[in-house]
C-alpha positions, 0 to 999 in steps of 0.5 A: 388310709382315707384321703382328705378329699373323702372327708369333704361332704358333697354340696358342703360349699353353698356360697353364692356370687352376685355380679354387679354390672354397673356401680353407681357414682360414690358407691364403695365397699363399705356402703355396699356392705352396709346396704347388703348386710341388713338382709344378707350374710355377705362374705367378700366384696370386690369392685373393679376400679375404673381405668386410669386413662378414663379417671384422668380425663374425667378429673380434668373435665370436672375440675379435678375430683379425686373420687374413685369410681368402680365399673363392676363388681362381685359380691360373695354371699354365705348362702346361694339363696341369698345371692339370688334374693340379692340379685332380684332385689338389686335388679328391680 
């Protein structure tokens, strides 16, 4: 009996991940997907929300805006090459 692991080809998983250190204000998953999907095949997007303490203090000082801000994020692409190209495009 062959194991299931033997059927999986080596190097089959060619996905790539791009880390976003800073996220511009008012940027969310939908906007980011719309921008990146024009050139690349995007699978998943994860954005980390701003800490609640920082959000409350910012809302008090700015008059109570309820916009959600994100501090960092990760974008998963179908191909590793797309992740590298996106990182170069976003960095420049």
